[in-house]
C-alpha positions in Angstrom: 149.9 104.6 148.9 149.4 101.7 149.4 152.1 98.7 149.2 149.7 96.6 147.8 147.0 97.8 145.8 144.4 95.0 145.8 144.6 92.8 142.9 141.5 94.3 141.1 142.5 97.7 140.9 144.3 97.3 138.0 143.7 98.0 134.0 145.8 96.1 131.3 147.6 98.0 128.4 149.5 95.3 125.7 150.8 96.2 122.7 149.8 92.0 121.9 153.3 90.7 122.5 153.8 92.6 126.0 151.4 93.8 128.4 151.6 96.1 131.7 149.6 96.6 134.8 148.7 100.3 135.6 147.2 100.1 139.5 144.3 103.2 140.1 146.7 105.0 141.2 149.0 105.0 138.6 151.6 102.9 139.1 152.9 100.6 136.6 153.6 97.7 139.2 153.6 95.1 135.9 155.6 94.8 133.1 157.4 91.8 131.8 159.9 92.5 128.1 159.8 91.4 125.0 157.7 88.8 125.5 155.0 88.1 128.4 157.1 85.3 129.2 159.7 87.6 129.7 161.6 88.6 132.8 159.8 91.9 134.5 161.3 95.4 134.8 158.4 96.2 136.8 157.3 93.6 139.5 156.7 95.8 142.7 152.9 93.7 143.1 155.4 91.1 143.9 158.1 92.9 145.9 157.3 97.0 146.5 160.5 97.2 147.8 162.7 94.8 145.1 160.3 94.4 142.2 160.8 97.6 140.3 158.0 100.2 138.9 157.2 103.9 137.7 154.4 106.0 138.9 153.2 108.8 137.7 150.2 110.5 138.9 148.9 113.9 140.3 149.0 114.8 143.4 146.5 117.1 145.4 148.4 120.7 146.4 147.8 119.9 150.1 147.9 116.6 150.9 143.7 116.1 151.1 141.0 115.9 149.1 142.5 113.0 145.6 140.1 110.9 145.0 141.7 108.7 142.0 139.4 107.0 139.4 140.2 104.8 135.9 138.6 103.4 133.1 139.4 102.3 129.3 138.0 104.7 126.3 135.3 103.3 124.9 135.7 99.7 122.8 139.5 100.2 122.8 142.5 99.5 125.4 143.7 103.1 126.0 143.4 103.6 129.9 143.1 106.3 131.3 143.5 107.3 134.9 141.8 110.3 136.5 143.0 112.5 139.7 140.5 114.6 141.2 141.4 117.2 143.9 140.3 120.4 145.0 142.6 122.0 143.1 141.8 120.7 140.1 141.0 117.3 137.6 144.0 116.0 135.7 144.5 112.6 134.0 147.1 110.1 132.6 146.2 108.1 129.9 148.6 104.6 129.1 148.8 102.8 125.8 150.9 101.2 123.7 150.5 100.7 119.7 149.7 97.2 118.9 152.6 95.7 117.1 149.6 93.0 114.6 152.7 91.5 113.1 154.2 88.1 112.5 157.4 89.0 113.6 158.5 89.4 117.3 160.0 92.3 118.2 162.4 93.2 121.0 161.7 97.6 121.2 158.2 98.0 123.1 157.6 101.3 123.6 154.3 102.6 126.6 153.2 106.3 126.1 152.5 107.4 129.6 150.2 111.4 129.1 149.9 113.3 131.7 147.6 116.7 131.7 145.3 119.0 133.5 141.2 119.4 132.6 140.5 122.0 135.4 143.1 124.2 138.3 146.3 123.4 138.7 147.9 119.8 139.9 151.1 118.8 141.0 153.0 115.2 139.1 155.2 112.7 140.1 157.3 111.1 138.5 159.2 108.2 140.2 160.6 105.5 137.7 162.2 102.6 139.3 163.4 99.9 137.1 164.6 96.4 138.6 165.8 93.9 135.4 165.7 90.1 135.8 162.5 90.1 139.1 164.9 92.4 140.5 167.5 89.9 140.4 169.9 92.1 138.3 171.4 95.2 139.1 171.6 98.0 136.1 173.2 101.2 135.7 171.6 104.4 134.4 173.0 107.1 132.1 170.9 110.3 131.4 172.1 112.2 128.6 170.0 115.6 128.9 167.5 117.2 131.8 164.5 114.6 129.2 166.2 111.5 128.5 167.4 108.7 130.7 169.0 105.4 129.7 168.8 102.3 131.8 171.1 99.4 131.2 170.0 95.8 132.2 171.2 92.6 131.3 170.0 92.1 127.6 167.2 94.7 128.1 167.8 98.6 128.0 164.6 100.8 129.2 165.0 104.5 127.9 163.0 107.0 129.8 162.3 110.3 128.0 160.2 113.2 128.7 158.7 115.9 126.7 159.1 120.0 127.3 157.9 120.7 130.5 158.9 117.6 132.3 162.7 117.1 133.5 164.3 114.3 134.6 166.2 113.8 137.7 168.7 111.3 138.8 167.8 109.8 141.9 170.6 107.0 142.6 169.5 104.4 139.8 166.5 105.9 139.2 164.7 108.9 137.7 161.8 111.1 139.3 160.6 114.0 138.7 158.0 116.8 139.9 156.2 118.9 137.8 152.7 121.1 137.8 150.3 121.6 135.0 147.4 123.7 134.8 143.8 123.6 132.7 144.5 122.8 129.3 148.2 121.9 129.5 149.7 118.2 129.1 152.8 116.8 129.1 154.3 113.0 128.5 156.6 110.5 129.3 157.5 107.5 127.0 159.1 104.0 128.0 161.1 102.2 125.0 162.6 98.8 126.3 165.0 97.4 122.8 167.7 94.7 123.4 170.8 95.8 125.1 172.5 98.3 122.3 173.8 101.7 121.8 170.6 103.3 120.3 168.6 105.6 121.6 165.1 106.6 120.5 164.1 109.7 119.3 162.9 112.5 121.1 159.2 112.7 121.6 156.9 114.8 121.3 153.3 115.9 121.6 152.6 115.9 118.0 153.7 112.2 117.5 152.1 110.8 120.5 148.8 112.4 119.3 149.2 110.3 116.0 149.8 106.9 118.1 147.0 108.0 120.5 145.1 107.7 116.9 146.5 104.8 115.7 146.1 102.7 118.9 142.3 103.9 118.7 141.9 103.0 115.5 143.5 99.4 115.7 141.0 98.7 118.6 138.0 100.1 116.9 138.2 98.6 113.8 139.4 95.3 114.9 136.4 95.6 117.2 133.8 96.2 114.4 134.2 92.7 113.5 132.3 91.0 116.1 129.0 90.7 115.6 127.6 89.8 119.6 125.0 92.5 119.2 123.0 91.2 122.7 122.3 92.2 126.0 125.5 93.0 127.4 127.6 94.5 124.7 129.7 96.2 126.6 130.9 94.2 128.8 131.5 91.9 126.4 133.5 93.7 123.9 135.9 94.0 127.3 136.5 90.7 127.6 137.0 90.7 124.3 139.7 92.6 124.2 141.1 91.1 126.5 141.8 88.2 125.4 143.6 90.0 122.4 145.4 91.9 124.2 146.8 88.7 125.9 147.5 86.3 122.5 150.8 86.8 121.6 150.6 88.3 117.9 154.4 86.9 116.0 152.5 83.0 116.9 149.2 82.9 117.6 149.5 81.5 120.5 147.0 83.2 123.8 148.4 83.2 126.9 146.6 82.1 130.6 147.0 85.2 132.1 149.2 88.6 132.1 151.5 87.4 135.3 152.6 85.4 137.9 153.0 84.3 141.0 149.4 86.0 141.8 148.2 84.2 144.6 145.0 81.9 145.2 144.6 82.2 148.8 146.3 85.5 150.4 149.7 83.9 152.1 149.4 81.0 150.1 151.3 78.3 148.3 149.0 78.1 144.9 150.8 80.5 143.2 151.6 80.2 140.0 153.4 81.6 136.7 150.3 81.8 133.6 152.0 83.8 131.1 151.8 80.6 129.0 150.0 78.8 126.5 147.9 75.9 128.1 146.4 73.9 124.7 143.2 73.9 127.2 142.7 77.5 127.4 143.9 78.7 124.1 141.5 76.1 122.2 138.3 77.6 124.1 139.9 81.6 124.1 139.8 80.9 120.4 136.4 79.2 120.5 135.0 82.3 122.5 136.7 84.4 119.7 135.1 83.2 116.7 131.4 82.5 118.0 132.1 86.2 118.2 133.3 86.3 114.7 137.2 87.2 114.4 138.5 84.2 112.6 142.0 84.9 111.8 142.8 84.2 115.9 141.4 81.0 115.1 143.8 80.3 112.0 146.5 82.0 113.4 146.1 79.6 116.4 145.4 76.3 114.6 148.6 77.2 112.9 150.2 77.4 116.3 148.8 74.2 117.2 149.2 72.7 114.0 152.9 73.0 114.2 153.6 71.9 118.2 152.0 68.6 116.4 154.6 68.1 114.1 157.1 69.4 116.0 157.0 66.6 119.0 159.2 67.2 121.1 157.3 66.8 124.5 159.0 65.1 127.9 157.1 62.1 127.9 156.8 61.6 124.1 153.1 62.0 123.6 151.8 64.3 120.9 150.9 67.3 122.6 152.1 68.2 126.2 149.6 70.6 128.4 151.7 74.1 127.7 154.2 75.7 125.6 155.8 78.9 125.8 154.2 81.6 123.6 156.5 80.4 120.8 155.8 76.7 120.9 159.1 75.4 123.6 157.9 73.0 125.8 160.3 73.0 128.5 159.0 75.0 131.3 161.3 74.8 134.1 160.0 76.1 136.9 161.6 77.7 139.6 161.1 80.1 142.9 162.5 83.7 143.0 163.2 83.4 146.8 164.1 86.8 146.7 160.6 88.1 146.5 158.4 88.7 149.5 155.5 87.6 147.2 152.0 89.7 146.8 151.3 90.5 150.8 153.3 87.5 151.6 152.0 84.6 149.6 154.9 82.8 149.3 156.7 80.7 147.0 156.6 82.9 144.3 156.8 80.9 141.1 158.7 81.4 137.3 157.8 78.3 134.8 155.8 76.1 135.5 156.6 72.3 136.7 153.0 71.0 135.0 154.1 71.4 131.8 154.8 68.0 132.1 151.4 66.4 133.5 149.3 63.8 131.8 146.6 65.7 131.0 144.4 63.6 128.1 141.4 66.2 127.8 143.3 68.5 125.4 142.7 66.2 122.7 139.0 67.2 122.6 139.8 70.9 123.0 142.7 70.4 120.2 140.5 68.5 117.9 137.4 71.0 118.5 139.6 74.0 117.7 140.9 72.3 114.9 137.6 71.2 113.8 136.1 74.8 114.7 133.0 76.1 113.3 133.0 73.6 110.6 135.9 74.8 109.3 138.1 71.8 107.9 141.6 74.3 108.0 144.2 73.1 106.1 145.4 69.4 104.4 148.9 69.0 107.0 145.9 70.1 109.7 144.1 67.0 108.8 146.7 65.4 109.0 148.0 66.4 112.0 144.8 65.5 113.8 143.9 62.1 112.6 147.8 61.2 113.8 146.9 62.6 117.4 143.4 60.8 117.0 145.2 57.2 116.0 147.1 57.8 118.9 144.6 58.6 121.5 142.9 55.7 120.4 145.3 54.0 122.0 146.4 55.9 124.9 142.8 57.1 125.8 142.2 54.6 128.9 145.2 55.9 131.1 144.2 57.7 134.3 145.6 61.5 134.3 146.4 64.7 136.7 143.0 66.7 135.4 141.9 69.8 134.3 142.7 71.5 137.0 146.1 69.8 137.4 146.5 68.5 140.6 149.4 67.6 142.3 148.0 64.7 144.4 148.4 61.7 141.7 146.2 60.3 138.8 143.4 59.4 138.1 140.7 58.6 135.7 138.8 61.6 135.5 135.6 62.2 134.4 136.1 65.7 132.8 139.2 63.9 130.8 136.8 60.6 129.3 134.6 63.3 128.1 136.7 65.7 126.0 138.0 61.6 124.6 134.7 61.7 124.0 134.8 65.0 122.2 138.5 64.5 120.2 136.6 61.3 118.1 133.6 62.7 118.0 134.7 65.6 115.7 137.3 63.5 114.5 134.6 60.9 113.6 132.2 63.8 112.0 134.7 65.4 109.9 135.9 62.9 108.1 132.9 62.0 107.3 132.1 65.3 106.5 134.6 66.3 104.5 135.4 62.6 102.9 139.1 62.5 104.2 141.0 59.5 105.0 140.5 58.2 108.3 140.3 55.1 110.4 136.7 56.0 111.2 135.7 52.8 112.4 138.3 52.8 114.6 137.5 56.0 115.9 133.2 55.4 116.1 134.5 52.0 118.5 137.0 54.0 120.7 134.2 56.9 121.1 131.2 54.8 121.9 134.0 52.6 124.6 134.4 55.7 125.9 131.5 57.3 126.0 129.8 53.9 127.6 132.6 54.0 130.8 131.5 57.7 131.3 128.3 56.2 131.9 128.8 53.0 133.6 131.5 54.9 136.0 131.1 58.4 135.8 127.9 58.4 136.8 127.7 57.7 140.8 123.9 56.5 141.8 124.1 57.5 145.1 124.7 60.8 144.8 122.1 60.5 141.6 125.3 63.2 139.9 128.4 62.5 137.4 131.7 62.6 140.0 135.3 64.1 139.4 136.9 60.8 139.0 135.4 57.2 138.9 137.0 56.3 142.3 134.7 59.1 144.2 131.5 60.5 145.0 133.0 64.0 145.0 131.7 66.9 141.9 133.9 68.4 139.6 132.5 71.6 138.2 133.9 71.4 134.9 131.2 68.7 134.0 129.3 71.9 133.4 130.7 71.7 130.0 129.1 68.2 129.5 125.5 69.6 127.5 127.8 71.7 125.7 130.2 69.6 124.1 126.9 67.5 123.0 127.7 64.3 125.5 124.1 64.5 127.1 120.8 67.2 126.8 120.5 70.0 128.9 117.2 68.6 129.6 117.9 64.9 130.2 117.0 63.9 133.7 120.2 62.3 135.2 122.4 66.3 134.2 119.3 68.0 135.3 120.0 66.0 138.6 123.7 67.0 138.6 123.1 70.6 138.4 121.0 70.2 140.9 124.0 68.2 143.1 126.4 70.8 141.8 123.6 73.6 142.8 123.3 72.4 146.7 127.7 71.6 147.0 130.1 73.9 144.9 127.8 77.1 144.5 127.8 79.6 147.0 125.4 82.6 145.8 125.7 82.6 141.8 129.8 81.4 142.4 131.3 78.0 141.5 133.9 75.8 143.7 135.9 73.5 141.2 135.4 70.7 143.6 136.0 70.5 147.7 139.7 69.8 147.8 138.6 68.8 151.5 136.7 66.3 149.6 139.2 65.3 147.2 142.8 66.8 148.1 144.8 68.1 145.5 148.3 67.5 146.9 148.8 71.4 148.3 148.3 72.9 151.1 146.0 76.0 151.9 142.4 76.8 150.5 140.9 78.8 147.2 138.6 81.2 146.4 135.3 80.1 144.1 136.2 80.3 140.2 134.8 82.6 138.0 135.7 79.6 134.8 133.1 77.6 136.6 130.8 80.3 137.8 130.3 81.5 134.0 130.1 78.1 132.9 127.0 77.9 135.3 125.5 80.4 134.5 125.8 78.8 130.9 124.4 75.3 132.0 121.4 76.6 133.8 120.4 79.4 130.8 120.7 76.1 128.1 118.3 73.8 131.3 115.3 76.0 130.7 116.3 77.9 134.4 116.5 81.0 132.6 115.7 83.6 135.9 118.0 82.0 138.0 120.7 81.7 134.9 119.9 85.6 134.6 120.7 85.7 138.2 123.5 84.4 139.0 124.9 86.1 135.5 123.8 89.8 136.9 125.8 88.6 140.6 128.6 88.0 138.7 129.4 91.0 136.9 129.4 93.0 140.1 132.6 91.2 140.4 134.6 92.5 137.7 136.9 95.5 138.2 136.1 99.0 137.7 137.3 98.5 134.5 135.6 95.2 133.3 138.5 92.7 134.3 138.2 89.7 136.4 140.9 87.6 138.0 140.9 83.9 138.6 139.0 83.6 141.2 136.9 85.3 144.0 137.4 85.7 147.4 135.6 85.0 150.6 135.0 89.0 150.8 134.5 89.1 147.8 137.9 90.6 146.5 139.9 89.2 143.1 142.4 86.4 143.6 144.6 84.6 141.2 146.4 85.6 138.1 144.8 88.6 136.8 143.3 89.5 134.0 142.5 85.7 133.4 142.1 84.7 130.0 139.2 81.7 131.5 136.8 83.8 132.5 136.7 86.2 130.9 136.6 83.5 127.6 133.7 81.9 129.8 132.0 85.6 130.4 131.9 85.6 126.7 130.1 81.8 126.4 127.7 82.8 129.2 126.6 86.0 127.6 126.1 84.3 124.4 124.2 81.7 125.3 122.0 83.5 127.9 121.0 85.6 125.1 120.1 83.3 122.9 118.4 81.1 125.3 116.1 84.5 126.1 115.8 85.6 123.1 113.9 82.3 122.3 111.7 82.3 125.5 108.3 80.5 125.9 106.2 81.5 128.6 107.0 78.7 131.1 105.3 75.8 133.5 106.1 76.7 137.1 108.5 72.9 137.3 111.0 74.7 134.2 111.4 77.6 136.8 112.4 75.4 138.9 115.4 77.7 141.4 113.8 81.0 140.3 115.7 83.7 142.6 112.8 86.0 145.0 113.8 88.9 146.5 114.7 87.0 149.6 117.6 85.0 147.8 115.6 81.5 149.2 113.2 79.2 146.6 109.7 79.8 146.6 107.7 76.5 146.3 106.0 75.8 143.6 102.4 74.2 143.4 103.3 71.7 140.6 106.9 72.1 141.0 107.2 67.7 141.4 111.1 67.9 140.4 110.0 65.1 137.6 112.4 66.0 134.9 109.8 67.4 132.6 110.5 68.9 129.2 113.1 66.5 128.9 114.1 66.7 125.4 116.3 63.3 124.9 113.6 61.2 125.4 113.8 59.4 128.3 116.6 59.3 130.8 120.7 58.9 129.6 121.3 55.5 131.4 
């Protein structure tokens, strides 16, 4: 067995309060409980020896010829890992019944059902929990051949099996060897709880079948609200389910990813903890769900966001900080887990995130957009919170900050931060006027216009003929692909088209997009990183809105080839097409949704285009074919002239 399977060789199951990763070989190598941001019970993804894991897999009778395949049961979060060998075909179904409740629970239950559909196959169970990221010892007690109790610090793990899987102690761990024939099934249930002596009732295949139906029905019912009927329904549905799985039901707070410490470069130091709620990521995730028709998630997040504004308590004294724990706690002290070797030796492994103390002014634009999403002003308390934020922002908008990418190389006047400041005031002004809400609209308008003019005057680089990362550089930044989406500039404006062309030349590699060039704009960290999936999908959206539909569709189709076998994406794509970074990544899946929707919309209203509009269309060789009248003069500009 591979000590470290590829990051992409995993599916995710969860119950809306916690989530686990299951490798394509049947190994649970990541599970934190009772919350997404709790210490781990299984973490062999970060240290194959010390991290802990739970393997349930079929084995070839003669040790040869085994093939495994993994899939989701359509439109659900039920994960099935299939094992095919000369002696038979078997599978393991993994699922957790969703706990769609406002009450946080200590108890969480993961069900693993093994069965054989053809022939006969031997199975192996190897359960080796390691509590608190592998730092804490545990004790094991075994009541009988089908029940084992691991007692760790603050968390217990109960392992129970149905008839056919006798459990055996191996030191402080549990193993089992059993054989199933066609038509037979057996199950293992993993239940975590706060440390006490309460033992869950013994599992039965009848009860497990009911739980399976409950889980399947929940996801089918939830997905029924989806209004997307476009060309890429399967992958969009999978992304929607992934975003839902990454949302903590008790508070409505989405997390950035299910994992921590997975590297952006194998062996590098860019290994962060993403199990928290970023204002930016969460707002964009919720917006994607709203666009798909899922309104309950938006209401829950807006309540959480309003509560954060009212609670205050940030380290800087500003109204918001960039990220929080899922319960709203603003303290995310970063520590290094030196006892873990990291994924394929990628160290340090960090828990917590010191970037929580950074100043990133763009979050006020994303927060404003989330509080007024879809033209809904929300509750009266929500307006009061937003008004207070915008009044504060009117006094503090022109400070340098660390920017969207959380660079650790010093503060700058980032163009994206100014762009989203403009969004904050634009949305606030529109809401105050549309809903007749009390506000100092005149002051907000003056500030909005000042921000707009500063971006035009200082964010534009005349020599590059492009908007740039910050005011004192000529470096490009893919975050600015959002400029047309937020309404700052027409997607057909010549200044935007020349910016898009510059990005295409400098940041794009065969549809894959880098955030920026860290060599040209040092970010305070060693090493490099892959292309950023969020930016690659934003690029597709920008191409589509700018009328470059052939290029957009080609880029989108190629991006989908980087999805893993069950439709999930990590944060980045490495030089050999491998997935890198924390997994699965909400940023990637929300941007996939927005790209698919934009491309669908533009394709559906497509009209015959001139050759000039079809610039950059792909050819069979991947090279640009010159068009007879390709003047590149920005014809068809909807803004009626250049922005400047």
